[in-house]
C-alpha positions in Angstrom: -27.7 -72.1 -308.8 -28.2 -75.4 -310.6 -25.8 -78.4 -310.4 -25.1 -81.4 -312.6 -24.3 -85.1 -312.2 -20.6 -85.6 -312.6 -20.4 -89.4 -312.1 -22.9 -92.3 -312.1 -21.7 -95.8 -311.1 -23.9 -98.9 -311.3 -23.5 -101.8 -308.9 -25.5 -105.0 -308.1 -29.0 -103.7 -307.3 -27.6 -100.3 -306.4 -26.0 -97.1 -307.9 -23.9 -94.3 -306.7 -24.5 -90.7 -307.8 -21.9 -87.9 -307.6 -22.7 -84.3 -308.5 -20.9 -80.9 -308.6 -20.8 -79.0 -305.3 -22.5 -75.7 -305.1 -21.0 -73.8 -302.2 -23.1 -70.6 -302.6 -26.8 -70.2 -302.4 -27.3 -73.8 -301.5 -28.3 -75.6 -298.3 -28.8 -79.0 -299.7 -29.6 -81.2 -302.7 -32.5 -83.3 -303.9 -32.2 -86.4 -306.1 -34.9 -88.0 -308.0 -34.6 -91.5 -309.5 -36.8 -94.1 -311.1 -37.2 -96.4 -314.1 -39.4 -94.0 -316.0 -37.6 -91.3 -318.1 -40.6 -89.1 -317.3 -40.1 -89.7 -313.6 -43.5 -91.2 -313.1 -43.6 -92.9 -309.7 -40.0 -91.8 -309.1 -38.4 -91.7 -305.6 -36.9 -88.6 -304.1 -33.9 -88.4 -301.8 -33.1 -85.1 -299.9 -29.6 -84.3 -298.8 -29.6 -81.6 -296.1 -25.8 -80.7 -296.2 -24.3 -78.8 -299.1 -20.9 -80.4 -298.4 -22.3 -83.8 -299.4 -21.6 -84.5 -303.1 -22.5 -88.2 -303.4 -25.3 -90.6 -302.5 -25.5 -94.4 -302.7 -28.9 -95.7 -303.6 -29.6 -99.4 -302.8 -32.5 -101.8 -302.9 -33.0 -101.3 -306.6 -34.0 -103.9 -309.2 -31.3 -105.8 -311.0 -30.6 -105.3 -314.7 -33.0 -102.3 -314.9 -32.3 -98.9 -316.4 -32.6 -96.0 -313.9 -32.9 -92.3 -314.7 -31.5 -89.8 -312.2 -31.6 -86.0 -311.9 -30.5 -83.6 -309.2 -31.3 -80.0 -308.1 -30.1 -77.7 -305.4 -32.2 -76.5 -302.4 -31.9 -73.2 -300.6 -33.7 -72.6 -297.3 -34.1 -69.0 -296.2 -36.4 -67.8 -293.3 -38.4 -71.0 -293.3 -39.0 -70.9 -297.1 -37.6 -73.5 -299.4 -36.4 -72.6 -302.9 -35.4 -75.2 -305.6 -33.2 -74.8 -308.7 -34.1 -76.3 -312.0 -33.5 -80.0 -312.4 -30.1 -81.1 -313.9 -29.9 -82.9 -317.2 -31.2 -86.5 -316.9 -28.6 -89.3 -316.8 -29.3 -93.0 -316.9 -27.5 -96.1 -315.9 -28.3 -99.9 -315.9 -27.9 -101.8 -312.6 -26.0 -105.1 -312.5 
């Protein structure tokens, strides 16, 4: 199952992402963020608990536009399955 970003808040050199919880067929989430809309050189953050629905990302550059997307992760018998990426959202840091 896929998920989507529900809220994106910009702060000073940081941002907070909130997404919709997927209780079934999900063991975690993966976020990808960067300054390129094509996610070239983007950073990835993995959340290993499916109860977690937000992540604060700091140490970003000020007054820059960041693009963020999220997907769900399912681990079964040592294999990892990923959903499709969510729609891309963007926000400008302060």
